[in-house]
Backbone as a chain_set.jsonl record, in Angstrom:
{"seq": "MLGVRWSDLDLGAGRVSVAQTLTVANQKVRVSEPKTAKGRRTVALDPATIAGLRANRARQAEERLAVGPAWQEHGLIFTWYDGGPIHPERFSTWFETRATRSGLPKIRLHDLRHSYATATLAANASPKVVSERLGHAKVSITLDVYSHALPSMDEQAALTVARLILGDDGEAKG", "coords": {"N": [[112.872, 4.048, 124.542], [114.918, 5.954, 124.971], [115.437, 7.56, 122.791], [113.296, 8.505, 122.107], [111.721, 11.665, 120.911], [110.092, 15.157, 122.189], [108.847, 15.945, 119.579], [107.95, 13.644, 118.431], [105.501, 12.633, 119.589], [102.128, 12.964, 120.847], [100.803, 14.812, 123.468], [97.878, 14.852, 123.635], [96.144, 13.207, 122.374], [97.144, 11.515, 123.331], [99.313, 9.614, 122.226], [102.475, 8.294, 120.977], [105.46, 8.031, 118.571], [107.659, 5.671, 117.746], [110.307, 6.383, 116.406], [112.911, 7.148, 115.969], [115.941, 5.509, 117.988], [118.23, 5.393, 120.611], [121.255, 4.305, 119.838], [124.555, 2.834, 120.836], [128.1, 3.146, 119.524], [131.203, 2.017, 119.162], [131.145, 3.656, 122.127], [129.674, 6.042, 122.037], [126.993, 7.735, 121.488], [124.841, 7.266, 119.601], [121.991, 8.26, 117.254], [119.466, 6.153, 115.331], [117.87, 4.324, 113.412], [114.658, 2.66, 114.163], [115.103, -0.928, 114.143], [113.436, -2.66, 112.423], [110.961, -2.449, 109.783], [108.8, -2.795, 111.097], [109.52, -1.715, 113.019], [109.028, 1.244, 113.601], [106.54, 2.759, 114.829], [103.193, 3.815, 116.404], [102.179, 4.352, 119.321], [100.062, 4.116, 121.638], [98.791, 5.926, 124.598], [99.02, 5.246, 128.056], [96.946, 6.948, 131.079], [98.08, 7.213, 132.945], [101.074, 7.127, 132.225], [100.672, 9.253, 130.569], [100.365, 11.58, 132.089], [103.127, 11.212, 134.034], [104.668, 12.376, 131.789], [104.065, 14.408, 131.217], [104.459, 16.179, 133.862], [107.35, 15.454, 132.922], [108.26, 16.764, 131.236], [107.53, 19.428, 132.565], [109.512, 19.159, 134.394], [112.057, 19.475, 132.654], [111.672, 21.636, 131.478], [112.726, 23.42, 133.906], [114.915, 22.687, 134.289], [116.432, 23.58, 131.933], [115.99, 26.215, 131.782], [117.459, 26.7, 134.126], [119.872, 25.839, 133.616], [120.624, 27.176, 131.475], [122.48, 29.216, 128.539], [124.511, 26.791, 128.406], [122.531, 24.644, 127.936], [122.187, 21.728, 125.922], [120.551, 21.312, 123.06], [118.582, 18.791, 121.832], [116.002, 17.953, 121.42], [115.015, 15.704, 122.715], [113.096, 13.624, 124.978], [114.016, 12.406, 126.986], [116.793, 13.396, 128.912], [119.649, 14.153, 130.026], [120.542, 16.694, 132.982], [121.293, 18.873, 131.497], [120.772, 18.632, 128.982], [121.592, 17.035, 127.36], [121.771, 13.394, 126.067], [121.119, 10.373, 127.022], [123.457, 7.537, 128.415], [122.764, 5.104, 126.834], [123.347, 2.263, 127.912], [124.682, 3.358, 130.683], [121.89, 4.437, 130.882], [120.508, 1.608, 131.797], [121.963, -0.011, 134.074], [121.169, 2.063, 135.913], [118.453, 1.733, 135.874], [119.236, -0.714, 136.719], [120.174, -1.065, 139.335], [118.382, 0.591, 141.023], [116.191, -0.526, 141.013], [116.783, -3.213, 142.217], [117.592, -1.601, 144.765], [114.786, -0.809, 145.516], [114.044, -3.937, 146.287], [113.084, -5.361, 144.339], [113.259, -8.283, 142.736], [116.272, -9.483, 140.603], [116.49, -7.829, 137.979], [116.92, -6.861, 134.275], [116.469, -3.72, 132.179], [116.08, -4.904, 129.941], [113.93, -6.902, 130.372], [111.712, -5.56, 131.116], [110.34, -5.448, 128.703], [109.582, -8.154, 128.359], [108.42, -8.601, 130.451], [106.006, -6.892, 130.142], [105.035, -7.783, 127.225], [104.359, -10.424, 128.063], [102.094, -10.36, 130.157], [100.416, -8.496, 129.147], [99.591, -10.273, 127.294], [98.396, -12.265, 128.367], [96.535, -10.898, 129.771], [94.307, -11.262, 128.269], [94.807, -9.789, 125.592], [94.712, -9.016, 122.287], [96.349, -10.84, 120.44], [97.751, -9.753, 118.053], [97.839, -7.158, 118.631], [99.352, -6.788, 120.477], [101.65, -7.466, 118.936], [102.292, -5.607, 117.084], [102.61, -3.427, 119.022], [104.886, -4.068, 120.598], [106.323, -3.79, 117.919], [106.988, -6.036, 116.299], [107.784, -7.533, 113.401], [106.652, -9.679, 112.421], [103.37, -11.546, 113.98], [103.702, -13.854, 114.391], [106.091, -14.261, 115.556], [106.153, -12.916, 118.143], [104.017, -14.384, 119.158], [105.902, -17.016, 119.278], [107.874, -16.212, 120.801], [106.649, -15.314, 123.042], [104.96, -18.068, 123.965], [104.444, -18.953, 126.582], [102.47, -17.189, 128.04], [100.079, -18.076, 127.046], [98.944, -20.697, 127.938], [97.046, -20.045, 130.139], [95.399, -18.492, 128.529], [94.097, -20.235, 126.677], [92.884, -21.989, 128.141], [90.914, -20.045, 129.225], [89.328, -19.881, 126.577], [88.519, -22.357, 126.08], [86.391, -22.265, 128.26], [85.071, -20.224, 127.257], [84.002, -20.557, 124.872], [82.373, -23.004, 125.306], [80.415, -22.076, 126.933], [79.327, -20.104, 124.999], [78.229, -22.451, 123.429], [76.912, -24.17, 124.945], [75.164, -22.315, 127.011], [74.917, -20.26, 129.846], [76.403, -21.355, 132.16], [77.539, -23.495, 131.369], [77.019, -25.878, 130.992], [75.794, -29.187, 129.911], [72.656, -29.541, 128.698], [70.324, -31.51, 128.85]], "CA": [[112.573, 5.447, 125.159], [115.939, 7.447, 124.994], [115.613, 8.216, 121.589], [111.554, 9.329, 121.613], [111.74, 12.971, 121.034], [108.935, 15.579, 122.147], [108.372, 16.429, 118.435], [107.196, 12.108, 118.334], [104.697, 12.852, 121.301], [101.088, 13.786, 120.966], [99.97, 14.478, 124.766], [96.715, 15.433, 123.386], [96.028, 12.257, 121.301], [97.814, 9.937, 124.166], [100.449, 8.738, 120.884], [103.544, 8.485, 120.812], [105.593, 7.598, 117.571], [108.775, 5.627, 117.502], [110.712, 6.761, 115.014], [114.579, 6.875, 116.109], [116.546, 5.095, 119.089], [119.429, 5.715, 120.447], [122.809, 3.278, 120.242], [126.475, 2.723, 121.203], [128.95, 2.498, 118.787], [132.622, 2.854, 119.768], [131.072, 4.054, 123.449], [129.415, 7.159, 121.395], [125.174, 7.653, 121.263], [124.246, 7.982, 117.932], [121.053, 8.0, 116.992], [119.503, 5.415, 114.519], [116.363, 3.988, 113.053], [115.038, 1.495, 114.472], [115.907, -2.116, 113.237], [112.77, -2.936, 111.14], [110.04, -1.007, 109.608], [107.21, -2.529, 111.817], [110.013, -0.612, 114.692], [108.766, 2.455, 113.303], [105.589, 2.369, 114.783], [102.729, 4.462, 116.785], [101.338, 3.475, 120.097], [98.901, 4.439, 122.693], [99.348, 5.744, 126.228], [97.781, 4.833, 129.386], [96.456, 8.136, 131.54], [99.189, 7.79, 134.006], [101.776, 7.745, 131.192], [100.421, 11.031, 130.078], [100.391, 12.893, 133.417], [104.446, 11.603, 133.736], [105.197, 12.819, 130.804], [103.684, 16.211, 131.356], [105.638, 16.039, 134.587], [108.837, 15.411, 132.94], [108.408, 18.359, 130.481], [107.626, 20.871, 133.137], [111.437, 18.981, 135.037], [113.142, 19.696, 132.157], [112.059, 23.474, 131.274], [113.415, 24.281, 134.535], [116.24, 22.529, 134.027], [116.744, 24.377, 130.465], [116.056, 27.647, 132.383], [118.616, 26.73, 135.229], [121.28, 25.555, 132.59], [120.608, 28.872, 130.295], [122.896, 28.575, 127.756], [124.477, 25.414, 127.969], [121.832, 23.779, 127.493], [121.65, 20.921, 124.802], [119.025, 21.296, 122.268], [118.699, 17.703, 121.537], [114.381, 17.654, 121.37], [114.883, 14.33, 123.365], [112.283, 13.443, 125.758], [114.479, 12.285, 128.631], [117.71, 14.011, 128.602], [120.421, 14.355, 131.548], [119.604, 18.015, 133.187], [121.767, 20.052, 130.436], [119.892, 18.698, 127.878], [122.156, 16.062, 126.406], [121.341, 12.167, 125.325], [121.441, 9.756, 128.284], [124.192, 7.122, 127.26], [121.955, 3.781, 126.796], [123.878, 1.569, 129.324], [124.499, 4.152, 131.859], [120.251, 4.019, 131.639], [120.851, 0.603, 132.113], [122.952, 0.664, 134.905], [120.712, 3.324, 136.864], [117.477, 0.969, 136.14], [119.397, -1.986, 137.503], [120.691, -0.262, 140.77], [117.134, 1.308, 141.46], [115.336, -2.069, 140.93], [117.239, -3.647, 143.637], [117.128, -1.193, 146.13], [113.329, -1.502, 145.867], [113.434, -4.998, 146.401], [112.558, -6.494, 143.186], [114.357, -9.29, 142.232], [117.08, -9.457, 139.695], [115.719, -7.605, 136.262], [117.799, -6.11, 133.0], [115.671, -3.065, 131.541], [114.933, -5.164, 128.617], [112.945, -7.851, 130.597], [110.594, -5.188, 131.336], [109.298, -5.572, 127.659], [109.31, -9.15, 128.309], [106.666, -8.936, 131.975], [104.939, -5.991, 129.66], [104.11, -8.456, 126.607], [103.682, -11.714, 128.7], [101.344, -9.46, 131.4], [99.331, -8.154, 128.229], [99.045, -11.084, 126.518], [97.449, -12.916, 129.957], [94.945, -10.243, 130.225], [93.593, -11.386, 126.973], [95.019, -8.404, 124.446], [94.735, -9.45, 121.12], [98.197, -11.211, 120.351], [98.209, -8.96, 116.374], [97.972, -5.84, 119.027], [100.897, -6.669, 121.615], [103.099, -7.685, 118.114], [102.34, -4.014, 116.763], [103.213, -2.23, 120.155], [106.647, -4.248, 119.878], [107.115, -3.742, 116.642], [107.659, -7.538, 115.988], [108.066, -8.158, 111.988], [105.549, -10.706, 112.559], [102.642, -11.839, 114.996], [104.281, -15.024, 114.818], [107.196, -13.74, 116.329], [105.392, -12.535, 119.183], [103.66, -15.959, 119.843], [106.977, -17.611, 119.631], [108.559, -15.432, 122.327], [105.907, -15.587, 124.954], [103.642, -18.544, 124.244], [104.409, -19.527, 127.897], [101.598, -16.733, 128.564], [99.139, -18.579, 126.274], [98.07, -21.407, 128.558], [95.94, -19.466, 130.924], [94.372, -18.449, 127.52], [93.551, -21.874, 126.106], [91.651, -22.319, 129.345], [89.731, -19.098, 128.986], [88.665, -19.935, 125.604], [87.591, -23.695, 126.288], [84.781, -21.721, 128.597], [84.159, -19.143, 126.524], [83.342, -21.274, 123.604], [81.518, -24.105, 126.406], [79.483, -21.064, 127.879], [78.363, -19.901, 123.798], [77.37, -23.247, 122.378], [76.427, -25.231, 126.317], [74.596, -21.606, 127.605], [75.635, -19.391, 130.346], [76.829, -22.457, 133.069], [78.673, -24.318, 130.476], [76.836, -27.214, 131.483], [74.986, -29.753, 128.576], [71.426, -29.562, 128.516], [69.723, -32.606, 128.587]], "C": [[113.734, 6.202, 124.877], [116.086, 8.232, 123.803], [114.138, 8.881, 121.35], [112.212, 10.722, 121.897], [110.19, 13.864, 121.273], [108.378, 15.874, 120.741], [107.512, 14.888, 117.997], [106.045, 11.931, 119.44], [103.351, 13.44, 120.711], [100.167, 13.321, 122.11], [98.148, 14.504, 124.493], [95.593, 14.055, 122.948], [96.217, 11.048, 122.504], [98.645, 9.065, 123.139], [101.208, 9.162, 121.134], [104.559, 7.637, 119.236], [106.847, 6.742, 117.59], [109.491, 5.846, 116.374], [112.366, 6.858, 114.908], [114.889, 6.292, 117.412], [118.228, 5.827, 119.176], [120.365, 4.377, 120.652], [124.23, 3.47, 120.796], [127.069, 2.191, 120.032], [130.127, 3.373, 119.039], [132.213, 3.8, 120.914], [130.611, 5.54, 123.204], [128.218, 6.939, 121.347], [125.402, 7.992, 120.367], [122.557, 7.332, 117.805], [120.981, 6.961, 115.523], [118.068, 4.85, 114.048], [115.697, 2.738, 113.632], [114.962, 0.384, 113.839], [114.915, -2.87, 112.071], [111.704, -2.107, 110.875], [108.876, -1.33, 110.574], [107.832, -1.658, 113.03], [109.1, 0.751, 114.359], [107.279, 2.401, 113.342], [105.17, 4.025, 115.906], [101.692, 4.029, 117.877], [100.78, 4.336, 121.109], [99.221, 5.019, 124.106], [98.723, 5.725, 127.269], [97.603, 6.671, 129.636], [97.998, 8.431, 132.555], [100.738, 8.47, 133.17], [102.093, 8.886, 130.978], [101.233, 11.972, 130.96], [102.139, 12.395, 133.467], [104.986, 12.363, 133.187], [105.131, 14.249, 131.093], [104.905, 16.568, 132.47], [107.251, 16.435, 134.531], [109.328, 16.772, 132.347], [108.694, 19.212, 131.66], [108.941, 20.714, 134.186], [111.994, 19.663, 134.03], [112.963, 21.036, 131.61], [112.356, 23.969, 132.214], [114.392, 23.679, 134.403], [116.929, 23.249, 132.568], [117.116, 25.862, 131.02], [117.215, 27.66, 133.565], [119.893, 26.635, 134.401], [121.702, 26.728, 132.12], [121.459, 28.309, 129.124], [123.644, 27.462, 126.722], [124.113, 24.444, 127.987], [121.732, 22.68, 126.091], [120.79, 20.553, 124.043], [119.545, 19.904, 121.503], [116.737, 17.356, 120.591], [114.169, 16.226, 121.86], [113.803, 14.341, 124.467], [113.231, 13.059, 127.268], [116.398, 12.51, 128.179], [118.755, 13.887, 130.448], [120.264, 16.05, 131.135], [120.512, 18.972, 132.59], [120.823, 19.761, 129.184], [120.318, 17.548, 126.812], [121.813, 14.622, 126.725], [121.823, 11.754, 126.744], [121.934, 8.958, 127.547], [122.86, 5.854, 127.672], [122.447, 2.575, 128.26], [124.132, 1.88, 130.654], [122.412, 3.699, 132.393], [120.113, 2.474, 132.302], [120.566, -0.274, 133.452], [122.153, 0.988, 136.281], [119.605, 2.282, 137.648], [118.077, -0.18, 137.13], [119.446, -2.047, 139.095], [119.122, 0.145, 141.624], [115.966, 0.106, 141.722], [115.452, -2.75, 142.159], [117.509, -3.048, 144.679], [115.522, -1.012, 146.573], [112.647, -2.342, 146.047], [112.696, -5.708, 145.59], [113.819, -7.526, 142.745], [115.13, -8.599, 141.005], [115.975, -9.114, 138.475], [116.546, -6.571, 135.402], [116.389, -5.032, 132.636], [114.459, -3.829, 130.895], [114.354, -6.459, 129.041], [111.954, -7.157, 130.811], [109.699, -5.434, 130.141], [108.946, -7.192, 127.289], [108.109, -9.399, 129.457], [105.603, -7.887, 130.638], [104.311, -7.079, 128.535], [103.388, -9.59, 127.589], [101.837, -11.225, 129.911], [100.113, -8.607, 129.921], [98.701, -8.928, 127.412], [97.903, -11.911, 128.003], [96.228, -12.1, 130.288], [94.348, -10.425, 129.001], [93.573, -10.196, 125.897], [95.225, -9.163, 123.147], [96.565, -9.566, 120.617], [98.834, -9.761, 119.226], [98.381, -7.466, 117.457], [99.349, -5.585, 119.376], [102.057, -6.955, 120.488], [102.768, -6.621, 117.908], [103.233, -3.486, 117.415], [104.195, -2.582, 120.208], [107.113, -4.089, 119.119], [107.856, -4.882, 116.526], [107.0, -6.834, 114.413], [106.495, -8.526, 112.27], [104.533, -11.141, 113.74], [103.437, -13.19, 115.329], [105.895, -15.068, 115.858], [106.576, -13.59, 117.87], [104.803, -13.609, 120.215], [104.82, -16.849, 119.858], [107.694, -17.303, 120.987], [107.755, -16.141, 123.482], [104.767, -16.427, 124.062], [103.63, -19.225, 125.466], [102.982, -18.479, 128.336], [99.932, -17.03, 128.422], [98.577, -19.678, 127.061], [96.726, -21.259, 129.379], [94.52, -19.345, 129.455], [93.332, -19.228, 126.561], [92.219, -22.127, 126.845], [90.195, -21.633, 129.33], [88.781, -19.583, 127.703], [88.016, -21.321, 125.76], [86.165, -22.755, 126.733], [84.443, -20.966, 128.219], [83.502, -19.556, 125.653], [81.884, -22.074, 124.411], [80.214, -22.809, 126.504], [78.359, -20.266, 126.173], [77.801, -21.065, 123.111], [76.524, -24.21, 123.857], [75.492, -24.233, 126.465], [75.369, -21.284, 129.034], [76.537, -19.86, 131.71], [77.803, -22.797, 132.318], [78.228, -25.506, 130.478], [75.938, -27.959, 130.419], [73.766, -29.7, 129.213], [70.723, -31.139, 128.381], [69.077, -33.397, 128.876]], "O": [[113.463, 7.327, 124.456], [116.685, 9.304, 123.724], [113.937, 9.701, 120.454], [113.007, 10.952, 122.808], [109.19, 13.437, 120.695], [107.168, 16.092, 120.802], [106.508, 14.978, 117.291], [105.931, 10.866, 120.047], [103.49, 14.467, 120.047], [99.353, 12.401, 122.185], [97.36, 14.105, 125.351], [94.397, 14.05, 123.239], [95.608, 9.98, 122.566], [98.62, 7.84, 123.256], [101.205, 10.319, 121.555], [104.135, 6.517, 118.95], [107.605, 7.635, 117.209], [109.092, 5.356, 115.317], [112.967, 6.654, 113.854], [113.99, 6.56, 118.208], [118.989, 6.405, 118.4], [120.162, 3.554, 121.545], [124.712, 4.558, 121.113], [126.767, 1.108, 119.53], [130.263, 4.594, 119.124], [132.831, 4.864, 120.88], [131.034, 6.367, 124.011], [128.012, 5.746, 121.124], [126.117, 8.962, 120.113], [122.123, 6.244, 118.182], [121.931, 6.853, 114.748], [117.132, 5.26, 114.735], [116.355, 1.704, 113.513], [114.691, 0.59, 112.656], [115.346, -3.487, 111.097], [111.46, -1.132, 111.587], [108.067, -0.46, 110.896], [107.144, -1.041, 113.844], [108.424, 1.124, 115.317], [106.639, 2.108, 112.333], [105.947, 4.932, 116.203], [100.619, 3.494, 117.6], [101.318, 5.433, 121.253], [100.058, 4.375, 124.74], [97.665, 6.352, 127.299], [97.942, 7.52, 128.812], [98.673, 9.44, 132.76], [101.303, 9.557, 133.294], [103.158, 9.498, 131.062], [102.193, 12.723, 130.787], [102.777, 13.256, 132.862], [105.785, 13.125, 133.73], [106.062, 15.05, 131.17], [105.988, 17.07, 132.168], [108.022, 17.084, 135.239], [110.232, 17.544, 132.664], [109.811, 19.691, 131.853], [109.428, 21.695, 134.747], [112.569, 20.672, 134.439], [113.971, 21.649, 131.258], [112.452, 25.185, 132.048], [115.249, 24.562, 134.38], [118.156, 23.272, 132.47], [118.145, 26.503, 130.809], [117.795, 28.716, 133.817], [120.851, 27.382, 134.599], [122.809, 27.247, 132.258], [121.277, 27.161, 128.718], [123.643, 27.204, 125.518], [124.765, 23.401, 128.036], [121.018, 23.111, 125.187], [120.191, 19.494, 124.235], [120.548, 19.825, 120.795], [116.465, 16.751, 119.554], [113.203, 15.588, 121.44], [113.702, 15.488, 124.902], [112.985, 13.49, 128.394], [117.03, 11.877, 127.333], [118.398, 13.6, 131.591], [120.055, 16.619, 130.064], [120.559, 20.04, 133.2], [120.244, 20.637, 128.542], [119.71, 17.203, 125.798], [121.479, 14.541, 127.907], [122.589, 12.385, 127.472], [121.608, 8.932, 126.36], [122.202, 5.863, 128.713], [121.83, 2.294, 129.288], [123.954, 1.128, 131.611], [121.863, 3.156, 133.351], [119.543, 2.36, 133.387], [119.581, -0.913, 133.821], [122.331, 0.455, 137.376], [119.507, 1.96, 138.832], [117.495, -0.511, 138.163], [118.906, -2.851, 139.856], [118.968, -0.098, 142.821], [115.084, 0.064, 142.579], [114.561, -2.897, 142.995], [117.715, -3.732, 145.681], [115.119, -1.067, 147.735], [111.417, -2.342, 146.092], [111.831, -6.52, 145.918], [115.015, -7.337, 142.522], [114.818, -7.523, 140.496], [115.002, -9.776, 138.112], [116.805, -5.473, 135.893], [115.277, -5.526, 132.817], [113.229, -3.812, 130.927], [114.218, -7.265, 128.121], [110.926, -7.834, 130.785], [108.494, -5.616, 130.317], [108.283, -7.541, 126.312], [107.153, -10.169, 129.364], [104.489, -8.316, 130.339], [103.135, -7.377, 128.742], [102.182, -9.647, 127.83], [100.832, -11.895, 130.154], [98.962, -8.284, 130.214], [97.637, -8.672, 126.848], [96.691, -11.807, 128.191], [95.214, -12.464, 130.883], [93.723, -9.42, 128.66], [92.535, -9.732, 125.425], [96.1, -10.029, 123.168], [97.508, -8.782, 120.512], [99.821, -9.045, 119.395], [99.141, -6.623, 116.981], [100.181, -4.768, 118.982], [103.234, -6.786, 120.807], [102.921, -6.122, 119.023], [104.321, -3.093, 116.996], [105.002, -1.699, 119.917], [108.344, -4.127, 119.119], [109.084, -4.91, 116.605], [106.118, -5.986, 114.276], [105.493, -7.811, 112.306], [105.167, -11.02, 114.788], [103.736, -13.49, 116.485], [106.417, -15.884, 116.617], [106.762, -14.537, 118.634], [104.946, -13.744, 121.43], [104.638, -17.69, 120.738], [107.964, -18.037, 121.938], [107.98, -16.993, 124.342], [103.84, -15.831, 123.514], [102.819, -20.147, 125.548], [102.269, -19.099, 129.124], [98.97, -16.63, 129.078], [97.362, -19.68, 126.86], [95.719, -21.967, 129.368], [93.379, -19.8, 129.367], [92.279, -18.951, 125.987], [91.067, -22.353, 126.473], [89.046, -22.072, 129.376], [87.562, -19.647, 127.859], [86.809, -21.337, 125.517], [85.198, -22.529, 126.007], [83.336, -20.607, 128.62], [82.382, -19.082, 125.463], [80.704, -21.81, 124.176], [79.115, -22.992, 125.98], [77.157, -20.003, 126.183], [76.948, -20.861, 122.247], [75.531, -24.885, 123.588], [74.429, -24.746, 126.114], [76.341, -21.97, 129.351], [77.253, -19.048, 132.297], [78.948, -22.419, 132.571], [78.956, -26.364, 129.978], [75.149, -27.149, 129.93], [73.817, -29.828, 130.436], [70.958, -31.688, 127.305], [68.828, -34.31, 128.088]]}, "num_chains": 1, "name": "protein.A"}
């Protein structure tokens, strides 16, 4: 998220391309490529996220004007007030502090990825789509890591197939 640039974003189409990431090496923030070829991907955005990104763009434009020539242009969507990249470790710490203050259980920023995957699978999204959105190299990785979300899907599949074969109420006719 911290490595996404405005040029990677198409707000009109509601899509973002993951083309680079920010990593830390020797305490310095560096731009790098996603870990795998599947990590380079384009994903759809929901309307609330699009609205938030538009608001962020307006805020960033105000900051750019306020800072003037000291603005550091990196083209990043998420920056410090002066346009500089945000250190990933600092952002993680900030997130954990905010989550705790909000009364949420202790959760790491990376745990949101797991929460997203679990919720999306539980909502009966295709495991292939979830795998692609997460940037996993294979759908089997997604299924292995998030198999705990699948028991309710198994029950739903049993009911759906029973309705298809037996009729609307799932009761055997006879």
